[in-house]
C-alpha positions as CSV (number, residue, x, y, z in Angstrom):
1,M,49.7,-80.6,-79.8
2,R,46.4,-79.1,-79.0
3,S,45.5,-78.0,-82.5
4,L,43.4,-80.4,-84.6
5,A,44.8,-78.9,-87.8
6,G,48.3,-79.5,-86.4
7,R,47.7,-83.1,-85.5
8,L,46.1,-83.8,-88.8
9,T,49.0,-82.2,-90.7
10,T,51.5,-84.2,-88.6
11,V,49.7,-87.5,-89.1
12,Y,49.5,-86.8,-92.8
13,A,53.1,-85.8,-93.2
14,L,54.4,-88.7,-91.0
15,S,52.3,-91.2,-92.9
16,A,53.4,-89.9,-96.3
17,T,57.0,-89.8,-95.3
18,V,57.2,-93.1,-93.6
19,S,55.4,-94.9,-96.7
20,S,58.0,-93.1,-99.1
21,A,60.7,-94.2,-96.9
22,A,59.5,-97.8,-96.8
23,L,59.1,-97.7,-100.7
24,L,62.6,-96.2,-101.1
25,T,64.1,-99.0,-98.8
26,L,62.3,-101.6,-100.7
27,G,63.6,-100.0,-104.0
28,Y,67.2,-100.1,-102.5
29,G,67.0,-103.8,-101.9
30,L,65.5,-104.6,-105.2
31,L,68.0,-102.5,-107.1
32,Q,70.9,-103.9,-105.2
33,S,69.7,-107.4,-105.9
34,K,69.3,-106.8,-109.6
35,M,72.8,-105.3,-109.9
36,V,74.4,-108.2,-108.0
37,H,72.5,-110.5,-110.3
38,N,73.8,-108.8,-113.3
39,L,77.4,-109.1,-112.0
40,D,76.9,-112.8,-111.4
41,T,75.6,-113.2,-115.0
42,L,78.8,-111.4,-116.3
43,I,80.9,-113.7,-114.1
44,A,79.2,-116.8,-115.4
45,T,79.5,-115.8,-118.9
46,D,83.3,-115.2,-118.5
47,A,83.6,-118.5,-116.7
48,G,82.0,-120.3,-119.7
49,R,84.5,-118.6,-121.9
50,I,87.5,-119.6,-119.6
51,N,86.3,-123.2,-119.6
52,T,86.4,-123.4,-123.3
53,H,90.1,-122.8,-123.2
54,L,91.0,-125.4,-120.7
55,H,92.5,-128.5,-122.3
56,P,90.8,-131.8,-121.4
57,D,94.3,-133.2,-120.5
58,D,95.6,-132.6,-116.9
59,P,97.0,-129.1,-117.2
60,S,98.9,-129.3,-113.9
61,R,101.6,-131.5,-115.8
62,D,102.5,-128.6,-118.0
63,P,101.6,-125.2,-116.5
64,A,103.2,-123.4,-119.3
65,V,100.5,-124.8,-121.7
66,L,97.9,-123.5,-119.4
67,E,99.6,-120.1,-119.2
68,T,99.7,-119.7,-122.9
69,R,96.1,-120.7,-123.4
70,L,94.7,-118.3,-120.8
71,R,97.0,-115.3,-120.7
72,R,95.7,-113.6,-123.9
73,T,92.1,-114.2,-122.9
74,T,92.5,-112.8,-119.3
75,D,94.6,-109.8,-120.5
76,N,91.8,-108.8,-122.8
77,S,89.2,-108.8,-120.0
78,A,91.5,-107.6,-117.2
79,A,89.5,-104.3,-116.9
80,L,86.4,-106.3,-115.9
81,F,87.5,-109.7,-114.3
82,V,90.2,-111.3,-112.2
83,T,90.7,-115.0,-112.8
84,E,92.3,-117.8,-110.7
85,I,92.4,-121.4,-111.6
86,R,93.2,-124.0,-108.9
87,D,94.0,-127.7,-109.2
88,A,92.1,-130.4,-107.3
89,S,94.1,-130.0,-104.3
90,G,93.4,-126.2,-104.2
91,R,96.9,-124.9,-105.4
92,P,96.9,-122.0,-107.7
93,L,97.6,-123.0,-111.3
94,F,97.0,-119.6,-113.0
95,L,96.6,-116.1,-111.7
96,S,95.5,-113.2,-114.2
97,R,98.0,-110.3,-114.3
98,N,95.8,-108.0,-112.4
99,L,95.9,-110.1,-109.3
100,H,99.7,-109.2,-109.2
101,G,100.7,-112.6,-108.0
102,R,98.4,-112.6,-105.1
103,P,95.9,-115.4,-104.9
104,L,92.2,-114.7,-103.9
105,I,91.6,-115.4,-100.3
106,L,87.9,-116.5,-99.8
107,P,86.1,-116.2,-96.4
108,A,85.7,-119.2,-94.3
109,G,82.7,-121.3,-95.4
110,A,82.6,-119.9,-98.9
111,D,83.4,-123.3,-100.4
112,A,80.1,-124.1,-102.4
113,I,80.5,-124.3,-106.1
114,G,78.7,-121.3,-107.9
115,E,78.4,-119.4,-104.5
116,G,79.0,-115.7,-104.9
117,V,80.9,-113.9,-102.1
118,S,82.2,-110.4,-101.8
119,I,85.7,-109.9,-100.7
120,L,88.3,-107.2,-100.2
121,H,91.2,-108.0,-102.4
122,A,94.7,-107.4,-101.1
123,G,95.0,-104.6,-103.6
124,G,92.3,-102.8,-101.8
125,Q,89.7,-103.5,-104.4
126,S,86.2,-104.8,-103.5
127,L,85.3,-107.9,-105.6
128,R,82.4,-110.1,-106.3
129,V,83.8,-113.7,-106.7
130,R,82.2,-116.9,-107.8
131,R,83.6,-120.4,-108.1
132,Y,83.0,-122.8,-110.9
133,P,84.1,-126.3,-111.6
134,G,86.7,-127.1,-114.3
135,P,88.0,-130.3,-115.9
136,L,89.7,-132.8,-113.9
137,G,88.7,-131.3,-110.6
138,M,90.0,-128.0,-111.3
139,Q,88.3,-124.8,-109.8
140,V,87.8,-121.6,-111.7
141,L,87.5,-118.4,-109.5
142,I,86.5,-115.3,-111.3
143,G,85.8,-112.0,-109.7
144,T,84.6,-108.6,-110.9
145,P,84.9,-105.3,-109.1
146,T,81.7,-104.1,-107.2
147,D,82.8,-100.3,-107.4
148,S,80.0,-99.6,-109.9
149,V,77.5,-101.3,-107.7
150,D,78.7,-99.4,-104.6
151,D,78.8,-96.1,-106.4
152,M,75.3,-96.8,-107.8
153,M,73.9,-97.6,-104.3
154,Q,75.6,-94.7,-102.7
155,S,74.0,-92.4,-105.3
156,Y,70.7,-94.2,-104.6
157,I,70.9,-93.4,-100.9
158,E,71.7,-89.7,-101.6
159,V,68.7,-89.4,-104.0
160,A,66.5,-91.3,-101.6
161,V,67.4,-89.0,-98.6
162,M,66.7,-86.0,-100.9
163,I,63.3,-87.6,-101.9
164,A,62.5,-88.2,-98.3
165,V,63.3,-84.6,-97.3
166,I,61.3,-83.1,-100.2
167,M,58.5,-85.6,-99.4
168,L,58.4,-84.4,-95.8
169,I,58.3,-80.7,-96.8
170,A,55.6,-81.4,-99.6
171,S,53.4,-83.7,-97.4
172,T,53.6,-81.2,-94.4
173,S,52.5,-78.4,-96.8
174,F,49.9,-80.5,-98.5
175,G,48.7,-81.9,-95.2
176,F,48.4,-78.3,-93.8
177,L,46.3,-77.3,-96.8
178,I,44.2,-80.4,-96.6
179,S,43.6,-79.7,-92.8
180,Q,42.5,-76.2,-93.5
181,L,40.2,-77.1,-96.2
182,A,38.7,-79.9,-93.9
183,L,38.4,-77.8,-91.0
184,R,36.9,-74.8,-92.7
185,P,33.3,-75.8,-92.1
186,L,34.1,-76.4,-88.4
187,R,35.6,-72.8,-88.1
188,S,32.6,-71.3,-89.8
189,I,30.5,-73.2,-87.2
190,A,32.7,-71.9,-84.3
191,E,32.6,-68.3,-85.6
192,T,28.7,-68.4,-86.1
193,T,28.4,-70.0,-82.6
194,K,30.5,-67.3,-80.9
195,R,28.2,-64.7,-82.4
196,I,25.0,-66.4,-81.0
197,T,24.4,-64.9,-77.6
198,S,21.4,-64.0,-75.5
199,D,21.2,-60.8,-77.4
200,N,21.4,-62.6,-80.8
201,L,19.6,-65.9,-80.8
202,A,18.0,-65.6,-84.3
203,E,21.3,-66.3,-86.2
204,R,21.9,-69.8,-87.5
205,I,24.7,-71.8,-89.0
206,A,24.7,-72.1,-92.6
207,V,24.3,-75.7,-93.6
208,Q,26.0,-77.0,-96.8
209,K,24.3,-79.0,-99.3
210,V,26.6,-81.9,-98.9
211,D,25.2,-84.6,-96.7
212,D,28.1,-85.4,-94.3
213,E,29.1,-85.3,-90.7
214,V,29.7,-81.6,-90.5
215,G,26.4,-80.9,-92.1
216,D,24.7,-83.2,-89.4
217,L,26.5,-81.4,-86.8
218,A,25.4,-77.9,-88.1
219,R,21.8,-79.1,-88.3
220,L,21.9,-80.6,-84.7
221,L,23.3,-77.2,-83.4
222,N,20.7,-75.1,-85.3
223,E,18.1,-77.3,-83.6
224,M,19.6,-76.7,-80.3
225,F,19.8,-73.1,-80.8
226,E,16.1,-73.0,-81.8
227,R,15.2,-74.8,-78.5
228,I,17.3,-72.3,-76.6
229,E,15.7,-69.3,-78.4
230,A,12.2,-70.6,-77.6
231,S,13.3,-71.0,-73.9
232,F,14.6,-67.5,-73.9
233,R,11.4,-66.1,-75.4
234,Q,9.4,-67.9,-72.9
235,I,11.5,-66.5,-70.0
236,R,11.5,-63.0,-71.4
237,R,7.7,-63.2,-71.9
238,F,7.2,-64.5,-68.3
239,T,9.6,-61.8,-67.0
240,A,7.7,-59.1,-68.8
241,D,4.3,-60.4,-68.0
242,A,5.1,-61.1,-64.3
243,S,6.7,-57.6,-63.9
244,H,3.6,-56.0,-65.3
245,E,1.2,-58.0,-63.3
246,L,3.0,-57.4,-60.1
247,K,3.1,-53.6,-60.5
248,T,-0.5,-53.2,-59.6
249,P,-0.8,-55.2,-56.4
250,L,2.6,-53.8,-55.2
251,S,1.3,-50.2,-55.8
252,L,-1.9,-51.0,-53.7
253,I,0.3,-52.4,-50.9
254,R,2.4,-49.3,-51.1
255,L,-0.7,-47.1,-51.0
256,H,-2.2,-48.9,-48.0
257,A,1.1,-48.8,-46.1
258,E,1.5,-45.2,-46.7
259,R,-2.2,-44.6,-45.5
260,L,-1.4,-46.4,-42.4
261,L,1.6,-44.4,-41.6
262,S,-0.1,-41.2,-42.3
263,S,-3.2,-41.9,-40.2
264,G,-1.2,-41.8,-36.9
265,D,-3.2,-44.6,-35.3
266,L,-0.1,-46.9,-35.1
267,D,2.1,-47.5,-32.1
268,A,5.9,-47.4,-32.3
269,T,6.2,-51.1,-33.0
270,Q,3.5,-51.2,-35.7
271,E,5.0,-48.1,-37.4
272,R,8.5,-49.8,-37.5
273,S,6.9,-52.8,-39.1
274,V,4.8,-50.9,-41.6
275,T,7.9,-48.8,-42.5
276,A,10.0,-52.0,-43.0
277,Q,7.2,-53.4,-45.2
278,L,7.2,-50.2,-47.3
279,E,10.9,-50.3,-47.8
280,E,10.6,-53.9,-49.0
281,V,7.8,-52.9,-51.4
282,L,9.8,-50.0,-52.8
283,H,12.8,-52.4,-53.3
284,L,10.5,-54.9,-55.1
285,T,9.1,-52.1,-57.2
286,A,12.5,-50.9,-58.2
287,M,13.4,-54.5,-59.1
288,I,10.4,-55.0,-61.2
289,E,11.0,-51.7,-63.0
290,D,14.6,-53.1,-63.8
291,L,13.3,-56.3,-65.0
292,L,11.0,-54.6,-67.4
293,I,13.8,-52.6,-68.8
294,L,15.9,-55.8,-69.2
295,S,13.1,-57.6,-70.9
296,R,12.7,-54.7,-73.4
297,T,16.4,-54.5,-74.2
298,D,16.6,-58.3,-74.6
299,S,13.7,-58.3,-77.1
300,R,15.0,-54.9,-78.5
301,T,11.7,-53.2,-77.9
302,L,13.2,-50.5,-75.7
303,P,12.3,-47.1,-77.3
304,L,15.6,-45.3,-78.2
305,D,15.9,-42.0,-79.6
306,I,19.4,-42.4,-81.1
307,A,20.5,-39.2,-82.9
308,P,23.7,-37.1,-83.5
309,R,24.4,-35.1,-80.3
310,R,27.4,-33.3,-78.8
311,P,28.9,-35.2,-75.9
312,A,30.3,-32.0,-74.5
313,D,26.7,-30.6,-74.0
314,F,25.7,-33.9,-72.5
315,V,28.4,-34.1,-70.1
316,E,27.7,-30.4,-69.0
317,S,24.2,-31.0,-68.5
318,F,25.0,-34.1,-66.3
319,R,27.5,-32.2,-64.1
320,E,24.9,-30.7,-61.8
321,D,23.3,-34.0,-61.1
322,A,26.7,-35.7,-60.5
323,I,27.7,-33.1,-58.0
324,A,24.4,-33.2,-56.2
325,L,24.6,-37.0,-55.9
326,A,28.3,-36.8,-54.8
327,D,27.6,-34.3,-52.1
328,D,24.7,-36.3,-50.8
329,G,26.9,-39.4,-50.6
330,G,29.8,-37.5,-48.8
331,V,32.3,-37.5,-51.5
332,S,33.6,-35.1,-54.3
333,V,33.4,-35.6,-58.1
334,E,35.6,-34.2,-60.9
335,I,34.4,-34.2,-64.4
336,V,36.4,-33.5,-67.4
337,H,35.6,-33.6,-71.1
338,R,38.0,-33.5,-73.9
339,G,37.2,-33.3,-77.8
340,D,34.3,-32.0,-79.8
341,G,31.9,-33.3,-82.5
342,D,28.8,-35.3,-82.8
343,V,28.2,-38.9,-81.6
344,P,24.8,-40.8,-82.1
345,F,23.2,-41.8,-78.8
346,D,20.1,-41.6,-76.7
347,A,20.6,-39.0,-74.0
348,K,17.9,-40.3,-71.7
349,W,19.2,-43.8,-71.6
350,L,22.9,-43.1,-71.6
351,R,22.2,-40.8,-68.7
352,H,20.6,-43.7,-67.0
353,V,23.9,-45.6,-67.6
354,L,26.1,-42.9,-66.1
355,L,23.8,-42.4,-63.1
356,N,24.1,-46.0,-62.3
357,L,27.8,-46.1,-62.7
358,L,28.2,-42.9,-60.5
359,T,25.8,-44.3,-57.9
360,N,28.0,-47.6,-57.6
361,A,31.2,-45.4,-57.4
362,I,29.7,-43.2,-54.7
363,R,28.9,-46.3,-52.6
364,A,32.3,-47.8,-53.3
365,T,34.3,-44.7,-52.5
366,R,32.1,-43.9,-49.4
367,E,33.0,-47.2,-47.8
368,R,36.7,-46.1,-47.7
369,A,35.9,-42.9,-45.8
370,G,35.4,-40.8,-48.7
371,G,37.5,-39.5,-51.6
372,T,37.2,-38.1,-55.1
373,I,35.4,-39.6,-58.0
374,E,36.9,-38.8,-61.5
375,I,34.5,-38.8,-64.7
376,L,36.6,-38.5,-67.7
377,S,35.0,-38.0,-71.0
378,R,37.1,-38.3,-74.2
379,Q,35.9,-37.8,-77.8
380,G,38.2,-39.0,-80.6
381,P,38.1,-39.8,-84.3
382,R,36.8,-43.3,-83.8
383,G,34.3,-42.9,-80.9
384,W,33.4,-41.5,-77.5
385,T,34.8,-43.0,-74.3
386,M,33.6,-42.1,-70.7
387,E,35.3,-43.3,-67.7
388,V,34.0,-43.4,-64.0
389,A,36.8,-44.0,-61.5
390,D,36.2,-44.7,-57.9
391,R,38.4,-44.9,-54.8
392,G,36.9,-48.0,-53.5
393,A,38.4,-51.3,-52.4
394,G,38.6,-52.6,-56.0
395,L,37.2,-55.7,-57.5
396,R,38.8,-59.2,-57.6
397,Q,39.5,-60.6,-61.1
398,E,36.5,-63.1,-60.8
399,D,34.3,-60.3,-59.7
400,R,35.3,-58.0,-62.4
401,E,34.4,-60.7,-65.0
402,R,30.9,-61.4,-63.7
403,I,29.9,-58.0,-62.2
404,F,27.8,-57.3,-65.4
405,D,25.8,-60.5,-64.9
406,R,22.3,-60.3,-63.6
407,F,21.7,-60.3,-59.8
408,V,25.4,-59.9,-59.1
409,T,26.1,-56.9,-56.7
410,K,28.7,-55.9,-54.3
411,N,26.5,-53.2,-52.6
412,E,23.8,-53.9,-50.1
413,G,20.4,-52.7,-51.0
414,G,20.9,-53.0,-54.8
415,T,19.0,-55.3,-57.0
416,G,22.0,-56.7,-58.9
417,L,20.4,-55.6,-62.2
418,G,21.9,-52.1,-62.7
419,L,25.2,-53.1,-64.4
420,A,23.3,-55.7,-66.5
421,I,20.8,-53.0,-67.7
422,C,23.9,-50.8,-68.5
423,R,25.5,-53.5,-70.6
424,S,22.2,-54.0,-72.5
425,I,21.7,-50.3,-73.2
426,V,25.3,-49.8,-74.3
427,A,24.9,-52.8,-76.6
428,L,21.9,-51.4,-78.2
429,H,24.0,-48.4,-79.0
430,G,26.5,-50.6,-80.7
431,G,29.1,-49.9,-77.9
432,M,31.0,-51.7,-75.3
433,I,31.3,-51.5,-71.5
434,G,33.9,-52.9,-69.1
435,N,36.1,-52.2,-66.1
436,R,39.8,-52.3,-65.1
437,P,41.7,-51.6,-61.8
438,R,43.2,-48.2,-61.2
439,D,46.9,-47.8,-61.8
440,D,47.4,-45.2,-59.0
441,G,46.0,-47.1,-56.1
442,P,42.9,-49.0,-54.9
443,G,39.7,-48.6,-56.9
444,T,38.0,-49.5,-60.1
445,I,37.5,-47.7,-63.5
446,F,34.2,-48.4,-65.2
447,W,34.2,-47.4,-68.9
448,V,31.8,-47.1,-71.7
449,S,32.8,-46.7,-75.4
450,L,30.4,-45.7,-78.2
451,P,31.3,-45.7,-81.8
452,I,30.8,-42.7,-84.1
């Protein structure tokens, strides 16, 4: 069982049920012992009463005298006791009427005086029998039915089973409630921890006033988050500062390389070297610009002009640029917009997102000898969704999950920061971005969803 709440509930329910069962079993033994003791007490009382009616003379010489003395007494108590009197040699001298002429047959080894045994009488009745000494070596055997004890113990078992079942249900419910209450602080910690990401490092776990293990855990996690936040701040500050400081020397390198190319004093080999150098400088400049944008989005200092705008107008203004980019890449593009109304967004940065997605789609589609890229814009009552569907080879599941991470790219010549920037910009709009495979063949659909 993976759930900690389930394990706690199970342990509590089993512990409570097993403890209750043990107590009920102990109660069964004590109750049975007490009831058997009460039967033995009744038998002993009746044995004393029988002994008072025995004549000190040898009654075996005159059985009629013994019969007369005991018949009335045993008849009065026939509902409770059966009585048998034996002489010194073990022959029956007297049988109460409820024995119906059949002597008691004791089990082997039950010969001790005063020993109580349970037997099944020939009449089908369960009896508790004890043997007592009488005058002149006689033995007095008195038995009483155990039906009342058996019925009581059977009723006890039925009640005990009911109690055990009720205890199991009650302890399971109570254990589940206790586990929920006990794990509530941990769930709160887990929920807060899920919300703390690289874009939201300022949030902290609420620490309860109670000084316990959960509070210590929350404090330790808060201290860890503070260290992580400080590390992220240092990284972002370094990225922003380094990017800013590198822009000037890269611009100078680019300027000198362009002057060398325009001077015409270079031979073919030198010109190729300077051209390659210039391309790398342009690549570095683009990466630095992307890093600056990322550092601003991470610190939420990117200037955004979010205002209600009509997505239909935005898509229409983007159409010409999309067609021009697609033609230059040797592919075609289809743009469709459905719905009307206003959605709050920054047109400049959302355009940046769409241009990045379209550029990636053109590269992926061109690799498979061309095709058509579909851009579908839908505006509904809850938000605005844009989809850019390419006809490329598609993405593996592991690539789809990490394609938005920094420095992850499937296209040569890219910086690996474009989709990371798109995700940050969309997040600043309160929206979501993702991808999924096409249903009608190879290819990938990148989607952006903005709330109203």
